[in-house]
VEXBA-269760 format. One line per field, with one value per residue (C-alpha): residue number from 1; z, x, y; residue in one letter. Coordinates in steps of 0.2 Angstrom, whole numbers, m for minus. Each point is the difference from the previous one (the first is absolute). Layout:
BEGIN
seq	NUM|... $
c3	Z|... $
c1	X|... $
c2	Y|... $
type	a|... $
This chain:
BEGIN
seq	1|2|3|4|5|6|7|8|9|10|11|12|13|14|15|16|17|18|19|20|21|22|23|24|25|26|27|28|29|30|31|32|33|34|35|36|37|38|39|40|41|42|43|44|45|46|47|48|49|50|51|52|53|54|55|56|57|58|59|60|61|62|63|64|65|66|67|68|69|70|71|72|73|74|75|76|77|78|79|80|81|82|83|84|85|86|87|88|89|90|91|92|93|94|95|96|97|98|99|100|101|102|103|104|105|106|107|108|109|110|111|112|113|114|115|116|117|118|119|120|121|122|123|124|125|126|127|128|129|130|131|132|133|134|135|136|137|138|139|140|141|142|143|144|145|146|147|148|149|150|151|152|153|154|155|156|157|158|159|160|161|162|163|164|165|166|167|168|169|170|171|172|173|174|175|176|177|178|179|180|181|182|183|184|185|186|187|188|189|190|191|192|193|194|195|196|197|198|199|200|201|202|203|204|205|206|207|208|209|210|211|212|213|214|215|216|217|218|219|220|221|222|223|224|225|226|227|228|229|230|231|232|233|234|235|236|237|238|239|240|241|242|243|244|245|246|247|248|249|250|251|252|253|254|255|256|257|258|259|260|261|262|263|264|265|266|267|268|269|270|271|272|273|274|275|276|277|278|279|280|281|282|283|284|285|286|287|288|289|290|291|292|293|294|295|296|297|298|299|300|301|302|303|304|305|306|307|308|309|310|311|312|313|314|315|316|317|318|319|320|321|322|323|324|325|326|327|328|329|330|331|332|333|334|335|336|337 $
c3	0|m5|13|3|m8|1|m11|4|m8|m1|m2|m7|m4|4|m15|m1|3|m17|m7|10|11|10|m9|6|4|8|15|13|14|16|15|18|10|19|7|m17|m6|m18|m6|m14|m7|m3|m5|0|m1|m9|7|m7|7|m12|m15|7|1|m17|m8|8|10|16|0|m6|13|m4|m19|m6|12|3|5|11|20|4|0|8|m1|9|10|m8|6|15|5|16|16|m6|14|m3|m17|m6|m18|m5|9|m11|1|m7|m6|0|m6|15|m3|14|12|9|18|5|m9|11|m9|4|18|2|m7|m19|m9|m15|m1|2|m8|m7|m4|m15|m9|m9|m18|0|10|m1|m12|4|m4|m19|1|5|15|11|16|15|18|11|11|m14|m6|8|3|m11|8|m4|m4|m17|m15|m8|m14|12|14|m13|m1|19|0|m7|m4|16|10|m7|0|20|2|m9|10|17|m5|m5|18|m2|15|3|m8|m11|m19|m12|m17|m13|m16|m14|2|m5|10|16|1|m2|15|11|m4|7|17|3|m2|12|12|0|m13|m13|m16|m16|m15|m13|m17|m19|m6|0|3|15|7|m2|9|15|2|m1|14|12|m5|6|m15|m15|m13|m10|9|m5|6|16|12|12|16|4|4|14|m8|m18|m7|m18|m11|m17|m4|m5|8|m3|11|16|m4|m3|16|11|m8|8|16|17|12|8|m13|m9|m17|m2|m16|m2|m17|m3|m13|m5|m14|7|12|m6|9|13|10|17|5|m6|13|14|15|4|m14|m4|m17|4|m10|4|m3|m1|15|16|5|14|m15|m9|15|5|m18|m2|16|m3|m18|8|13|m13|m11|m14|m17|m14|m18|m12|m18|m4|m12|m5|5|m19|m1|12|m13|m5|17|5|m14|4|18|m8|m11|16|m9|17|11|17|0|m14|5|m9|2|m1|8 $
c1	0|7|5|m14|4|m6|0|12|8|18|14|15|11|m5|m5|m11|m19|m4|10|m12|14|m11|m7|m14|7|m5|10|1|m12|10|m1|3|15|0|m7|m7|m18|m5|m12|m13|2|m17|9|15|2|13|14|13|13|m7|4|16|4|m7|10|17|1|2|16|m3|m4|m10|m2|m11|m13|m18|m3|m14|m1|m17|m8|m18|m5|m6|13|m3|16|9|19|4|2|m13|m11|m8|m9|m12|m4|m15|7|0|17|11|18|11|17|9|1|13|13|13|m4|19|8|3|m14|m13|6|m3|m18|4|m3|m4|20|4|17|m7|m18|m10|m13|m15|m1|19|11|m15|m15|m14|m18|m2|m4|m15|10|14|9|5|7|m16|7|1|m18|m15|m19|m10|m13|m18|m3|9|m4|15|3|m2|11|15|7|1|14|13|m7|m9|13|15|m11|m3|19|3|m13|8|17|m5|m3|m15|m11|m19|m7|14|m1|7|6|0|9|m6|m18|0|m4|9|m4|m19|1|10|m12|m14|7|10|m16|m8|14|m4|13|m4|8|7|3|13|m3|2|m15|m17|m10|12|m4|m18|0|11|m13|m14|9|0|17|m1|9|8|11|17|17|5|m17|0|m11|m11|11|17|0|7|5|1|0|7|m7|5|18|5|14|m4|m15|11|4|m18|m5|13|m6|m17|5|0|16|3|m10|5|m1|m2|4|m11|7|13|9|1|7|16|m5|6|13|m8|2|4|m13|m14|6|5|m11|0|m9|3|0|m1|m2|m13|6|m12|m11|m2|m13|m6|m2|m11|m11|m2|m5|m13|m8|0|m6|m15|m4|m1|m5|11|m8|13|m4|5|1|0|9|2|16|4|0|13|12|m15|m4|18|0|m15|8|16|m11|m9|m16|m7|m10|3|8|1|m5|2|m14|6|m12 $
c2	m1|18|12|15|16|18|14|15|16|m3|12|m6|15|17|12|15|m4|6|m16|m12|m8|m11|m17|m11|m17|m16|m4|m14|4|4|m10|8|m5|m1|16|5|2|m1|14|m2|17|10|16|10|18|10|10|11|m12|m13|13|3|m19|m3|14|m4|16|m11|m12|m18|m12|m15|m5|m5|7|2|18|7|2|7|m17|m5|m17|m16|m11|m18|m10|1|m6|m9|12|13|4|17|m3|m14|m4|11|15|16|8|14|m2|16|5|m5|m20|m5|7|m9|6|m1|15|16|9|m14|m1|19|m1|7|m17|11|3|m18|m5|m16|5|m8|8|m6|2|4|m13|m12|m4|11|3|3|m19|m12|m6|6|m7|11|m1|m2|15|12|m1|9|m2|11|10|m5|20|m4|m11|m8|14|15|m8|m4|18|0|m13|12|17|0|m6|10|14|m2|m3|17|9|m6|4|17|4|9|4|0|15|5|3|m14|1|m14|2|m12|m8|m18|m15|3|19|m3|m12|12|14|m9|m6|15|10|m12|2|20|7|13|m8|10|m10|5|m9|4|m9|8|m17|m4|18|m3|m18|8|14|m12|m12|14|11|18|6|m7|8|m2|m3|17|9|9|m8|9|m3|m8|m18|m8|m17|m7|m17|m2|m14|5|m6|18|7|20|m3|m1|19|3|m8|9|17|m4|m7|8|1|m16|m10|m17|m5|m19|m8|m15|m7|m14|10|18|12|10|13|17|10|12|16|m6|13|m12|m13|12|2|m18|m7|m17|m11|m19|m16|m14|m18|m14|m3|m12|m13|13|13|m13|m4|18|5|m12|3|19|m2|m11|13|15|m10|3|0|m5|7|m15|m5|m19|m9|m19|m10|m1|19|3|9|12|4|5|10|10|1|7|13|5|m5|m11|10|m7|m17|m14|m18|m16|m12|m17|m12 $
type	m|a|d|p|k|m|r|a|m|v|l|t|e|p|k|p|v|e|e|k|p|l|s|l|r|d|l|p|m|p|e|p|a|a|g|q|v|r|i|r|v|n|c|c|a|l|c|h|t|d|l|h|t|v|e|g|e|l|p|k|h|k|r|p|v|v|p|g|h|q|v|v|g|i|v|d|a|i|g|s|g|v|k|d|h|r|e|g|d|r|v|g|l|p|w|l|h|w|t|d|q|t|c|a|y|c|l|r|g|t|e|n|l|c|e|h|a|l|f|t|g|y|d|v|d|g|g|y|a|e|y|v|v|a|p|a|d|y|v|y|p|i|p|q|a|f|d|d|v|h|a|a|p|l|l|c|a|g|i|i|g|y|r|s|y|r|l|s|g|i|q|k|g|q|r|l|g|l|y|g|f|g|a|s|a|h|i|v|l|q|f|a|k|h|l|g|h|e|v|y|v|f|t|r|g|e|a|h|r|a|l|a|l|k|l|g|a|a|w|a|g|g|s|e|d|k|a|p|e|l|i|d|a|a|i|i|f|a|p|v|g|t|l|v|l|d|a|l|r|a|l|r|k|g|g|t|v|a|l|a|g|i|v|m|s|p|i|p|a|m|d|y|n|l|l|y|h|e|r|v|v|r|s|v|a|n|s|t|r|q|d|a|h|e|l|l|e|l|a|a|e|v|p|v|r|t|e|i|q|t|f|a|l|e|q|a|n|e|a|l|l|a|l|k|q|s|r|v|d|g|a|g|v|l|q|i|a $
């Protein structure tokens, strides 16, 4: 009897997404090892990190690889030693796939910086497939408040947005600026507003500005526009280095600009006066399991409403192209099961 197969979109060599680098293939169905669960994938949201992986902007890790790291599905097989999940559980799988728990970073509570971390859809096969396996300790129950396709963007766009929000150091009642308005920013806007912040959105697209205002932004304009008031903290989602200078110009003394992206174009030279008065620019790298648990709980409390556009698995190339060209309002999601 032949081994069971699954459909997956596979990256063999990175290319511009216009050249359709992902190919639909039949792969052997993975089996969970000790401590792992297998997830029957219902959907997987798109992320700019997927685009950077597919186009080769990130260093090569696993090749060939199945991208995708915002997975929602059902546990359908369990490896030995798994206690916290059962077959039939609805779970989510994010970017952080595994950490060693022994390096200096893990031991001080910053597993997002783990020396030997593995990432879903980059170091191991991800969610652009009908099945995926993952360590049981790194998958999360999905709140009942969300159906599958609306939950999927929370697994990276939501989690990294939440970590960026935390690292921005913003305090209750302060004003938050968001630069770029895609999947992550539209989630952050909703929970920031829920937590009592006035939110200004800086984005070039008229449709994105309209969506921001619809979701409760106090103001929306271009990055070069002068907002009604200075902001207390900023999060930059667009991978455009010049936005750092724009954000600093809009920032109060003592404020922080948090850079949420995994890549960014060069940051131009700046006059020191932009940074003076204890303004801070800091990067945000990956996330922790605590971030994931806290974001999912907060998103259900709000509740966050994710704006989505769905695509079939075999349309992954076209979906990533739409993401690259900013033609997706909110988040793109591959529907697989």
